[in-house]
MMTF fields as JSON, N, C-alpha, C and O atoms, coordinates in Angstrom:
{
  "mmtfVersion": "1.0.0",
  "mmtfProducer": "UNKNOWN",
  "numBonds": 483,
  "numAtoms": 484,
  "numGroups": 121,
  "numChains": 1,
  "numModels": 1,
  "chainsPerModel": [1],
  "groupsPerChain": [121],
  "chainIdList": ["A"],
  "bondAtomList": [4, 2, 8, 6, 12, 10, 16, 14, 20, 18, 24, 22, 28, 26, 32, 30, 36, 34, 40, 38, 44, 42, 48, 46, 52, 50, 56, 54, 60, 58, 64, 62, 68, 66, 72, 70, 76, 74, 80, 78, 84, 82, 88, 86, 92, 90, 96, 94, 100, 98, 104, 102, 108, 106, 112, 110, 116, 114, 120, 118, 124, 122, 128, 126, 132, 130, 136, 134, 140, 138, 144, 142, 148, 146, 152, 150, 156, 154, 160, 158, 164, 162, 168, 166, 172, 170, 176, 174, 180, 178, 184, 182, 188, 186, 192, 190, 196, 194, 200, 198, 204, 202, 208, 206, 212, 210, 216, 214, 220, 218, 224, 222, 228, 226, 232, 230, 236, 234, 240, 238, 244, 242, 248, 246, 252, 250, 256, 254, 260, 258, 264, 262, 268, 266, 272, 270, 276, 274, 280, 278, 284, 282, 288, 286, 292, 290, 296, 294, 300, 298, 304, 302, 308, 306, 312, 310, 316, 314, 320, 318, 324, 322, 328, 326, 332, 330, 336, 334, 340, 338, 344, 342, 348, 346, 352, 350, 356, 354, 360, 358, 364, 362, 368, 366, 372, 370, 376, 374, 380, 378, 384, 382, 388, 386, 392, 390, 396, 394, 400, 398, 404, 402, 408, 406, 412, 410, 416, 414, 420, 418, 424, 422, 428, 426, 432, 430, 436, 434, 440, 438, 444, 442, 448, 446, 452, 450, 456, 454, 460, 458, 464, 462, 468, 466, 472, 470, 476, 474, 480, 478],
  "bondOrderList": [1, 1, 1, 1, 1, 1, 1, 1, 1, 1, 1, 1, 1, 1, 1, 1, 1, 1, 1, 1, 1, 1, 1, 1, 1, 1, 1, 1, 1, 1, 1, 1, 1, 1, 1, 1, 1, 1, 1, 1, 1, 1, 1, 1, 1, 1, 1, 1, 1, 1, 1, 1, 1, 1, 1, 1, 1, 1, 1, 1, 1, 1, 1, 1, 1, 1, 1, 1, 1, 1, 1, 1, 1, 1, 1, 1, 1, 1, 1, 1, 1, 1, 1, 1, 1, 1, 1, 1, 1, 1, 1, 1, 1, 1, 1, 1, 1, 1, 1, 1, 1, 1, 1, 1, 1, 1, 1, 1, 1, 1, 1, 1, 1, 1, 1, 1, 1, 1, 1, 1],
  "groupList": [{"groupName": "MET", "atomNameList": ["N", "CA", "C", "O"], "elementList": ["N", "C", "C", "O"], "formalChargeList": [0, 0, 0, 0], "bondAtomList": [1, 0, 2, 1, 3, 2], "bondOrderList": [1, 1, 2], "singleLetterCode": "M", "chemCompType": "L-PEPTIDE LINKING"}, {"groupName": "ALA", "atomNameList": ["N", "CA", "C", "O"], "elementList": ["N", "C", "C", "O"], "formalChargeList": [0, 0, 0, 0], "bondAtomList": [1, 0, 2, 1, 3, 2], "bondOrderList": [1, 1, 2], "singleLetterCode": "A", "chemCompType": "L-PEPTIDE LINKING"}, {"groupName": "ASN", "atomNameList": ["N", "CA", "C", "O"], "elementList": ["N", "C", "C", "O"], "formalChargeList": [0, 0, 0, 0], "bondAtomList": [1, 0, 2, 1, 3, 2], "bondOrderList": [1, 1, 2], "singleLetterCode": "N", "chemCompType": "L-PEPTIDE LINKING"}, {"groupName": "PRO", "atomNameList": ["N", "CA", "C", "O"], "elementList": ["N", "C", "C", "O"], "formalChargeList": [0, 0, 0, 0], "bondAtomList": [1, 0, 2, 1, 3, 2], "bondOrderList": [1, 1, 2], "singleLetterCode": "P", "chemCompType": "L-PEPTIDE LINKING"}, {"groupName": "HIS", "atomNameList": ["N", "CA", "C", "O"], "elementList": ["N", "C", "C", "O"], "formalChargeList": [0, 0, 0, 0], "bondAtomList": [1, 0, 2, 1, 3, 2], "bondOrderList": [1, 1, 2], "singleLetterCode": "H", "chemCompType": "L-PEPTIDE LINKING"}, {"groupName": "ARG", "atomNameList": ["N", "CA", "C", "O"], "elementList": ["N", "C", "C", "O"], "formalChargeList": [0, 0, 0, 0], "bondAtomList": [1, 0, 2, 1, 3, 2], "bondOrderList": [1, 1, 2], "singleLetterCode": "R", "chemCompType": "L-PEPTIDE LINKING"}, {"groupName": "GLY", "atomNameList": ["N", "CA", "C", "O"], "elementList": ["N", "C", "C", "O"], "formalChargeList": [0, 0, 0, 0], "bondAtomList": [1, 0, 2, 1, 3, 2], "bondOrderList": [1, 1, 2], "singleLetterCode": "G", "chemCompType": "PEPTIDE LINKING"}, {"groupName": "SER", "atomNameList": ["N", "CA", "C", "O"], "elementList": ["N", "C", "C", "O"], "formalChargeList": [0, 0, 0, 0], "bondAtomList": [1, 0, 2, 1, 3, 2], "bondOrderList": [1, 1, 2], "singleLetterCode": "S", "chemCompType": "L-PEPTIDE LINKING"}, {"groupName": "VAL", "atomNameList": ["N", "CA", "C", "O"], "elementList": ["N", "C", "C", "O"], "formalChargeList": [0, 0, 0, 0], "bondAtomList": [1, 0, 2, 1, 3, 2], "bondOrderList": [1, 1, 2], "singleLetterCode": "V", "chemCompType": "L-PEPTIDE LINKING"}, {"groupName": "PHE", "atomNameList": ["N", "CA", "C", "O"], "elementList": ["N", "C", "C", "O"], "formalChargeList": [0, 0, 0, 0], "bondAtomList": [1, 0, 2, 1, 3, 2], "bondOrderList": [1, 1, 2], "singleLetterCode": "F", "chemCompType": "L-PEPTIDE LINKING"}, {"groupName": "ASP", "atomNameList": ["N", "CA", "C", "O"], "elementList": ["N", "C", "C", "O"], "formalChargeList": [0, 0, 0, 0], "bondAtomList": [1, 0, 2, 1, 3, 2], "bondOrderList": [1, 1, 2], "singleLetterCode": "D", "chemCompType": "L-PEPTIDE LINKING"}, {"groupName": "TYR", "atomNameList": ["N", "CA", "C", "O"], "elementList": ["N", "C", "C", "O"], "formalChargeList": [0, 0, 0, 0], "bondAtomList": [1, 0, 2, 1, 3, 2], "bondOrderList": [1, 1, 2], "singleLetterCode": "Y", "chemCompType": "L-PEPTIDE LINKING"}, {"groupName": "THR", "atomNameList": ["N", "CA", "C", "O"], "elementList": ["N", "C", "C", "O"], "formalChargeList": [0, 0, 0, 0], "bondAtomList": [1, 0, 2, 1, 3, 2], "bondOrderList": [1, 1, 2], "singleLetterCode": "T", "chemCompType": "L-PEPTIDE LINKING"}, {"groupName": "LEU", "atomNameList": ["N", "CA", "C", "O"], "elementList": ["N", "C", "C", "O"], "formalChargeList": [0, 0, 0, 0], "bondAtomList": [1, 0, 2, 1, 3, 2], "bondOrderList": [1, 1, 2], "singleLetterCode": "L", "chemCompType": "L-PEPTIDE LINKING"}, {"groupName": "ILE", "atomNameList": ["N", "CA", "C", "O"], "elementList": ["N", "C", "C", "O"], "formalChargeList": [0, 0, 0, 0], "bondAtomList": [1, 0, 2, 1, 3, 2], "bondOrderList": [1, 1, 2], "singleLetterCode": "I", "chemCompType": "L-PEPTIDE LINKING"}, {"groupName": "CYS", "atomNameList": ["N", "CA", "C", "O"], "elementList": ["N", "C", "C", "O"], "formalChargeList": [0, 0, 0, 0], "bondAtomList": [1, 0, 2, 1, 3, 2], "bondOrderList": [1, 1, 2], "singleLetterCode": "C", "chemCompType": "L-PEPTIDE LINKING"}, {"groupName": "GLU", "atomNameList": ["N", "CA", "C", "O"], "elementList": ["N", "C", "C", "O"], "formalChargeList": [0, 0, 0, 0], "bondAtomList": [1, 0, 2, 1, 3, 2], "bondOrderList": [1, 1, 2], "singleLetterCode": "E", "chemCompType": "L-PEPTIDE LINKING"}, {"groupName": "GLN", "atomNameList": ["N", "CA", "C", "O"], "elementList": ["N", "C", "C", "O"], "formalChargeList": [0, 0, 0, 0], "bondAtomList": [1, 0, 2, 1, 3, 2], "bondOrderList": [1, 1, 2], "singleLetterCode": "Q", "chemCompType": "L-PEPTIDE LINKING"}, {"groupName": "LYS", "atomNameList": ["N", "CA", "C", "O"], "elementList": ["N", "C", "C", "O"], "formalChargeList": [0, 0, 0, 0], "bondAtomList": [1, 0, 2, 1, 3, 2], "bondOrderList": [1, 1, 2], "singleLetterCode": "K", "chemCompType": "L-PEPTIDE LINKING"}, {"groupName": "TRP", "atomNameList": ["N", "CA", "C", "O"], "elementList": ["N", "C", "C", "O"], "formalChargeList": [0, 0, 0, 0], "bondAtomList": [1, 0, 2, 1, 3, 2], "bondOrderList": [1, 1, 2], "singleLetterCode": "W", "chemCompType": "L-PEPTIDE LINKING"}],
  "groupTypeList": [0, 1, 2, 3, 4, 5, 6, 7, 8, 1, 9, 2, 8, 6, 10, 5, 1, 11, 12, 13, 7, 9, 7, 14, 2, 1, 14, 15, 16, 13, 16, 16, 13, 13, 6, 17, 3, 8, 3, 17, 14, 1, 1, 12, 13, 2, 18, 3, 16, 10, 14, 5, 0, 12, 12, 8, 5, 1, 13, 14, 19, 1, 1, 13, 5, 10, 11, 4, 16, 16, 8, 10, 13, 18, 16, 1, 6, 1, 14, 1, 7, 16, 1, 6, 0, 3, 1, 8, 0, 16, 1, 14, 6, 5, 1, 9, 17, 13, 1, 9, 3, 16, 1, 1, 10, 2, 1, 2, 3, 5, 18, 1, 3, 1, 5, 18, 3, 6, 5, 1, 1],
  "groupIdList": [1, 2, 3, 4, 5, 6, 7, 8, 9, 10, 11, 12, 13, 14, 15, 16, 17, 18, 19, 20, 21, 22, 23, 24, 25, 26, 27, 28, 29, 30, 31, 32, 33, 34, 35, 36, 37, 38, 39, 40, 41, 42, 43, 44, 45, 46, 47, 48, 49, 50, 51, 52, 53, 54, 55, 56, 57, 58, 59, 60, 61, 62, 63, 64, 65, 66, 67, 68, 69, 70, 71, 72, 73, 74, 75, 76, 77, 78, 79, 80, 81, 82, 83, 84, 85, 86, 87, 88, 89, 90, 91, 92, 93, 94, 95, 96, 97, 98, 99, 100, 101, 102, 103, 104, 105, 106, 107, 108, 109, 110, 111, 112, 113, 114, 115, 116, 117, 118, 119, 120, 121],
  "secStructList": [7, 7, 7, 4, 4, 4, 1, 7, 7, 7, 7, 5, 7, 1, 1, 7, 5, 7, 7, 7, 7, 7, 7, 1, 1, 2, 2, 2, 2, 2, 2, 2, 2, 2, 7, 1, 7, 6, 6, 6, 6, 1, 1, 6, 6, 6, 7, 6, 6, 1, 7, 7, 1, 1, 6, 6, 2, 2, 2, 2, 2, 2, 2, 6, 6, 6, 1, 7, 6, 6, 7, 7, 1, 2, 2, 2, 2, 2, 2, 2, 2, 2, 1, 7, 1, 2, 2, 2, 2, 2, 2, 2, 2, 2, 2, 6, 6, 6, 6, 1, 7, 6, 6, 6, 1, 7, 7, 7, 7, 7, 7, 7, 7, 7, 7, 7, 1, 1, 7, 7, 7],
  "xCoordList": [20.079, 17.802, 17.832, 18.625, 16.115, 15.361, 14.976, 14.133, 14.96, 13.86, 12.536, 12.506, 11.48, 10.408, 9.97, 9.022, 10.477, 9.985, 11.364, 11.5, 11.823, 13.232, 13.06, 13.915, 12.478, 12.133, 13.525, 14.237, 13.847, 14.466, 13.715, 13.448, 13.471, 13.16, 13.916, 14.961, 13.984, 14.525, 14.658, 14.035, 15.404, 15.169, 16.44, 17.669, 15.668, 16.812, 16.913, 16.004, 18.585, 18.388, 19.872, 20.979, 18.218, 19.169, 20.086, 20.102, 21.138, 21.61, 22.151, 23.254, 21.498, 22.445, 20.617, 19.561, 20.982, 20.446, 20.923, 22.133, 19.87, 20.631, 19.303, 18.368, 19.619, 18.248, 18.588, 19.513, 17.048, 17.374, 16.646, 16.367, 16.767, 16.598, 16.662, 17.678, 15.999, 15.579, 15.963, 15.455, 16.988, 17.07, 17.278, 16.373, 17.595, 17.552, 19.005, 19.072, 20.267, 21.808, 21.748, 22.473, 20.511, 20.514, 19.756, 19.675, 19.432, 17.939, 18.044, 17.188, 19.832, 20.628, 21.141, 20.499, 22.302, 22.942, 21.729, 22.465, 20.697, 19.381, 19.573, 20.021, 19.148, 18.794, 20.387, 20.577, 21.045, 22.056, 22.931, 23.503, 22.921, 22.968, 21.727, 22.01, 20.609, 19.303, 19.653, 19.225, 20.383, 19.79, 17.794, 17.114, 17.773, 16.237, 16.12, 17.024, 14.576, 14.565, 13.116, 12.314, 13.482, 12.57, 11.398, 11.017, 10.456, 8.581, 9.385, 9.67, 9.703, 9.707, 9.726, 9.184, 11.024, 11.566, 10.064, 9.332, 10.118, 8.414, 6.81, 5.885, 6.899, 6.35, 6.39, 5.601, 8.275, 8.111, 8.346, 8.906, 7.732, 7.585, 5.926, 5.315, 5.638, 3.65, 3.123, 1.996, 3.92, 3.938, 4.746, 5.209, 4.907, 5.65, 5.784, 6.596, 4.696, 5.821, 6.368, 7.073, 7.261, 7.859, 9.014, 9.9, 9.061, 10.853, 11.496, 11.277, 12.706, 14.137, 15.04, 14.159, 15.465, 16.131, 17.642, 18.477, 17.855, 18.982, 18.253, 18.862, 16.969, 16.701, 15.888, 15.576, 15.477, 16.006, 16.95, 16.804, 18.035, 19.192, 19.846, 20.386, 19.686, 19.411, 19.099, 19.696, 17.847, 17.506, 17.694, 17.728, 17.805, 18.549, 19.786, 20.119, 20.174, 21.692, 21.746, 22.302, 20.885, 21.053, 20.227, 20.336, 19.513, 18.1, 20.119, 20.448, 21.122, 21.909, 22.993, 23.307, 23.391, 23.522, 24.667, 25.888, 22.906, 22.647, 23.436, 24.158, 23.167, 23.611, 24.754, 25.057, 25.203, 25.482, 26.811, 26.973, 27.373, 27.689, 29.13, 29.658, 29.299, 30.306, 29.682, 30.241, 28.975, 27.785, 28.561, 28.59, 29.021, 28.252, 27.175, 26.184, 27.316, 26.068, 25.806, 24.706, 27.091, 27.25, 26.536, 25.822, 26.888, 26.612, 25.116, 24.29, 24.866, 23.683, 22.305, 21.433, 22.492, 22.355, 21.601, 20.506, 23.721, 23.773, 21.99, 21.044, 22.341, 21.032, 20.036, 19.313, 19.833, 18.338, 18.075, 17.293, 18.933, 18.525, 18.217, 17.425, 19.137, 18.967, 18.073, 17.947, 17.35, 16.327, 15.017, 13.998, 14.731, 13.971, 13.25, 13.175, 12.374, 11.639, 10.09, 9.492, 9.658, 8.921, 9.189, 8.584, 9.969, 10.471, 11.363, 11.778, 11.685, 12.93, 12.174, 12.36, 10.831, 9.755, 9.338, 9.668, 8.515, 8.038, 8.738, 8.439, 9.908, 11.012, 11.319, 11.187, 11.735, 12.045, 10.956, 11.27, 9.303, 8.299, 7.613, 6.487, 7.88, 7.68, 9.269, 9.225, 10.248, 11.643, 10.404, 9.464, 10.021, 10.706, 8.737, 8.185, 8.232, 6.549, 7.034, 6.458, 8.521, 8.236, 9.344, 10.05, 10.112, 10.695, 9.776, 10.315, 7.923, 7.814, 5.919, 5.17, 5.662, 5.088, 3.658, 2.801, 3.624, 2.64, 2.906, 3.124, 2.911, 2.431, 2.04, 1.954, 1.826, 1.437, 0.25, -0.429, -0.022, -2.125, -1.984, -2.874, -1.397, -1.695, -2.083, -3.074, -1.334, -0.655, -0.863, -1.204, -0.76, -0.139, -0.795, -0.282, -2.371, -3.003, -2.848, -1.949, -3.241, -2.901, -4.252, -5.389, -3.187, -4.072, -4.679, -4.672, -5.771, -6.999, -6.1, -5.24, -6.279, -5.918, -6.193, -7.324, -4.904, -5.127, -6.666, -6.877, -7.104, -8.564, -7.577, -6.82, -7.881, -7.993, -7.123, -6.095, -6.945, -7.26, -8.839, -9.202, -9.311, -10.596, -11.839, -12.356, -12.329, -12.184, -13.98, -14.342, -14.358, -15.692, -15.925, -16.252, -15.722, -16.105, -17.557, -18.266],
  "yCoordList": [19.015, 18.858, 18.864, 19.316, 17.868, 17.126, 17.932, 18.501, 18.492, 19.504, 18.771, 18.697, 18.318, 17.978, 18.45, 17.847, 19.477, 20.188, 20.561, 21.445, 20.019, 18.948, 18.114, 18.313, 17.145, 15.539, 14.847, 14.131, 14.824, 14.429, 14.486, 15.452, 13.053, 13.305, 13.122, 12.692, 13.256, 13.08, 12.078, 11.987, 11.268, 9.861, 9.6, 9.631, 9.389, 9.69, 7.791, 7.01, 7.303, 6.057, 6.702, 7.057, 6.274, 6.443, 7.32, 7.343, 8.322, 9.697, 10.253, 10.799, 10.156, 10.26, 10.679, 10.047, 11.923, 11.763, 11.542, 11.678, 11.014, 10.829, 11.941, 12.538, 11.949, 12.836, 11.825, 11.689, 11.457, 10.121, 11.863, 13.051, 10.505, 11.624, 11.346, 11.849, 10.64, 9.679, 10.211, 9.894, 11.454, 12.11, 11.799, 10.965, 11.782, 11.389, 10.556, 9.635, 10.802, 10.107, 9.097, 8.102, 9.517, 8.358, 7.167, 5.957, 7.738, 6.864, 6.085, 5.253, 6.25, 5.899, 5.117, 4.129, 4.57, 4.332, 3.354, 2.534, 3.008, 2.333, 1.065, -0.067, 1.603, 0.479, -0.148, -1.182, 0.42, 0.135, -1.008, -1.986, -0.782, -1.967, -3.196, -4.234, -3.008, -3.816, -4.521, -5.672, -4.038, -4.448, -3.943, -4.054, -3.61, -3.399, -1.567, -0.733, -1.402, -0.081, 0.305, -0.43, 1.732, 2.045, 1.798, 2.955, 1.277, 1.308, -0.034, 0.437, -1.261, -2.4, -2.901, -3.925, -1.377, -1.359, -0.537, -0.815, 0.108, 0.35, -0.382, -0.027, -1.312, -2.014, -3.522, -4.241, -3.267, -4.497, -3.559, -3.969, -2.257, -1.448, -1.02, -0.349, -2.16, -1.768, -2.971, -2.981, -4.407, -5.561, -6.266, -7.366, -5.802, -5.867, -7.616, -7.997, -8.756, -10.049, -9.954, -10.884, -9.207, -9.873, -9.203, -9.41, -8.483, -7.449, -8.317, -8.942, -8.371, -8.724, -8.105, -7.522, -8.102, -7.326, -7.256, -7.065, -7.354, -7.082, -5.681, -4.613, -5.775, -4.459, -3.436, -2.366, -4.099, -2.64, -2.312, -1.261, -2.929, -2.153, -1.239, -0.163, -2.041, -0.738, 0.446, 1.273, 0.193, 0.707, 2.465, 3.621, 1.868, 2.899, 3.072, 4.095, 2.202, 3.111, 3.8, 4.686, 3.991, 5.143, 6.534, 7.759, 5.699, 7.417, 7.96, 9.074, 7.37, 7.535, 9.041, 9.955, 8.608, 8.795, 10.181, 10.28, 11.613, 12.654, 13.454, 14.424, 12.886, 13.328, 12.801, 13.218, 11.693, 10.78, 9.769, 8.55, 10.5, 9.577, 8.401, 7.516, 8.658, 8.802, 6.424, 5.379, 6.56, 5.212, 4.241, 4.577, 3.439, 1.848, 1.205, 1.699, -0.48, -0.86, -1.151, -0.9, -1.884, -2.813, -2.243, -2.786, -0.513, 0.683, 0.578, 0.577, 0.532, 0.815, 0.53, 1.265, -0.901, -2.4, -1.984, -1.981, -1.597, -1.208, -0.732, -1.0, 0.289, 1.511, 0.831, 0.234, 0.802, -0.422, -0.452, 0.31, -1.89, -3.085, -2.441, -2.852, -1.231, -0.258, 0.584, 1.527, 0.284, 1.602, 0.414, 1.101, -0.576, -1.655, -1.472, -0.294, -2.549, -2.217, -1.705, -1.573, -1.503, -0.34, 0.927, 1.543, 1.733, 3.318, 3.229, 4.298, 2.026, 2.069, 2.45, 3.369, 1.209, 1.433, 2.845, 3.866, 2.632, 4.861, 5.318, 5.785, 5.184, 6.816, 6.145, 7.046, 4.603, 5.107, 5.222, 5.203, 5.389, 5.389, 5.911, 5.443, 7.901, 9.032, 9.649, 10.619, 9.154, 10.024, 9.202, 9.991, 8.252, 7.909, 8.662, 8.457, 9.217, 9.78, 11.385, 11.899, 12.095, 12.852, 12.471, 12.318, 12.147, 12.134, 11.241, 10.841, 10.643, 11.149, 10.978, 10.112, 12.556, 13.285, 12.475, 11.903, 12.533, 13.022, 11.037, 10.639, 10.415, 9.128, 8.695, 7.468, 9.017, 9.523, 9.86, 9.656, 10.376, 11.039, 11.092, 10.376, 11.517, 11.675, 13.5, 13.942, 14.227, 15.539, 15.922, 17.051, 15.486, 15.932, 16.175, 15.884, 16.916, 16.781, 16.938, 17.77, 16.584, 16.702, 17.852, 18.018, 18.671, 19.68, 18.937, 17.707, 20.358, 20.723, 20.693, 21.557, 19.989, 20.487, 21.615, 22.1, 22.318, 24.491, 24.216, 23.01, 24.592, 25.136, 26.072, 26.953, 25.5, 26.373, 27.4, 27.094, 28.878, 30.365, 30.242, 29.495, 31.335, 31.649, 30.706, 30.622, 30.0, 29.212, 28.832, 27.664, 29.187, 29.127, 27.647, 26.699, 27.396, 26.959, 26.553, 26.076],
  "zCoordList": [-2.902, -2.301, -3.516, -4.342, -3.612, -4.046, -4.813, -4.119, -5.89, -6.367, -7.916, -9.145, -6.419, -7.467, -8.672, -9.174, -9.316, -10.485, -11.54, -12.385, -11.308, -12.099, -11.424, -10.561, -11.119, -11.728, -10.399, -11.103, -9.568, -8.355, -6.897, -6.182, -6.728, -5.061, -4.222, -4.71, -2.739, -1.908, -1.15, -0.092, -1.533, -0.079, 1.449, 1.382, 2.544, 2.976, 3.297, 3.014, 4.096, 3.833, 6.116, 6.521, 6.587, 8.251, 8.043, 6.812, 8.512, 8.992, 7.684, 7.689, 6.648, 5.485, 4.374, 4.396, 3.585, 2.479, 1.564, 1.386, 0.455, -0.839, -1.899, -1.366, -3.523, -3.682, -5.944, -6.745, -5.831, -7.286, -8.5, -8.662, -8.92, -10.663, -11.667, -12.147, -12.539, -14.385, -14.814, -15.89, -15.203, -16.564, -17.872, -17.904, -18.677, -19.883, -19.857, -20.67, -18.939, -19.449, -18.133, -18.111, -16.63, -15.998, -16.585, -16.377, -17.107, -18.112, -18.807, -19.107, -19.488, -20.641, -20.08, -20.438, -19.024, -18.078, -17.425, -16.876, -17.194, -16.977, -17.992, -17.808, -18.918, -20.201, -20.622, -21.263, -20.285, -20.933, -19.923, -20.405, -18.889, -18.029, -17.828, -17.229, -18.279, -17.772, -19.067, -19.145, -20.158, -21.261, -22.067, -23.087, -21.217, -22.087, -22.425, -22.459, -22.647, -23.388, -21.691, -21.115, -21.534, -20.792, -21.257, -21.077, -21.716, -21.778, -20.714, -19.613, -20.827, -20.875, -19.7, -19.284, -18.64, -17.373, -16.564, -15.614, -17.145, -16.689, -16.479, -15.749, -17.252, -17.35, -16.079, -15.466, -16.311, -15.229, -13.651, -12.634, -13.884, -12.641, -12.183, -11.351, -13.671, -12.738, -12.438, -11.944, -12.704, -11.763, -10.966, -11.269, -10.148, -8.778, -8.384, -7.541, -9.263, -9.404, -9.843, -9.452, -11.097, -11.66, -11.677, -12.506, -10.893, -10.266, -9.715, -8.677, -10.779, -10.241, -8.477, -7.845, -8.218, -7.352, -7.706, -6.821, -8.519, -9.687, -10.11, -10.051, -10.519, -11.359, -10.867, -11.39, -9.38, -8.122, -7.439, -6.816, -7.312, -7.236, -8.331, -8.072, -10.161, -10.425, -11.172, -11.86, -10.742, -10.988, -9.73, -10.15, -7.732, -7.065, -8.123, -8.721, -8.157, -9.087, -9.294, -8.645, -11.002, -11.961, -11.287, -11.322, -10.781, -10.096, -9.193, -9.601, -8.277, -8.237, -8.418, -7.655, -10.167, -10.915, -11.19, -11.31, -11.216, -11.125, -10.272, -10.501, -9.314, -7.77, -6.585, -5.468, -7.419, -6.392, -7.274, -7.224, -7.813, -8.955, -8.452, -9.126, -7.645, -6.888, -6.353, -6.687, -5.876, -5.522, -6.366, -7.55, -6.16, -7.719, -7.502, -6.964, -8.081, -7.911, -6.622, -6.13, -5.734, -4.293, -3.334, -2.492, -3.597, -2.226, -2.691, -1.778, -3.376, -4.472, -3.709, -3.247, -3.779, -3.188, -1.068, -0.506, -0.514, 0.709, 0.886, 1.628, -0.534, 0.786, 0.358, 1.156, -0.89, -0.54, 0.253, 0.821, 0.884, 1.783, 3.245, 4.093, 3.291, 4.632, 4.612, 5.393, 3.662, 3.566, 3.256, 3.329, 3.046, 2.771, 1.843, 1.494, 0.997, -0.292, -0.341, -1.409, 0.599, 0.104, 0.183, -0.695, 0.992, 0.852, -0.506, -0.952, -1.192, -2.618, -3.685, -4.482, -3.573, -4.63, -4.45, -5.054, -3.444, -2.924, -3.751, -4.85, -3.161, -3.754, -5.458, -6.287, -6.173, -7.602, -8.028, -9.218, -8.042, -8.642, -8.544, -8.711, -8.038, -7.722, -8.446, -9.202, -8.203, -9.63, -10.708, -10.623, -11.487, -12.459, -12.753, -13.834, -11.961, -12.309, -13.063, -14.022, -12.147, -12.353, -12.812, -11.815, -13.992, -15.488, -16.326, -17.359, -16.032, -17.419, -17.475, -17.928, -16.619, -16.38, -17.171, -16.497, -18.213, -19.454, -19.416, -20.561, -18.846, -18.537, -17.243, -17.293, -16.369, -14.982, -14.777, -13.77, -15.717, -15.762, -17.076, -17.535, -17.878, -19.487, -19.384, -19.967, -18.731, -18.175, -19.986, -20.342, -20.372, -22.079, -23.339, -24.419, -23.151, -23.801, -25.418, -25.538, -26.603, -27.967, -28.361, -27.92, -29.713, -29.848, -30.207, -30.268, -30.708, -31.872, -33.439, -33.61, -34.18, -35.389, -35.743, -35.711, -36.226, -36.59, -37.664, -37.791, -37.977, -39.113, -39.926, -39.517, -41.492, -42.235, -42.427, -41.823, -43.159, -42.852, -44.057, -44.965, -43.426, -43.879, -44.057, -45.171, -43.001, -43.093, -42.159, -42.304, -41.83, -41.19, -40.432, -41.147, -38.664, -37.517, -37.826, -36.94]
}
């Protein structure tokens, strides 16, 4: 079951329910498969004109790894085809944002520098 507080997203395709998640392990597998670091993959997601279908299939496959390890690349492509690109990209986007919330909305403000003891502000 998907739990957005733990970084997972529900993804229903036909009568099947999947859970997408970009855990550290899933991201490592994605980087290895695509031969790119995650910031470069994220930058590609922000430029729809640069997205390749191999990248979309790899993203779905990697996001399924934590909860559906039995799904291979070919099946991940079939899932993406059945769901349709708009639904796939929306689900991937949500899962990616949950994996990197501070990048999505700058929700991690920097702390103020600590004051030295005995000094007034």
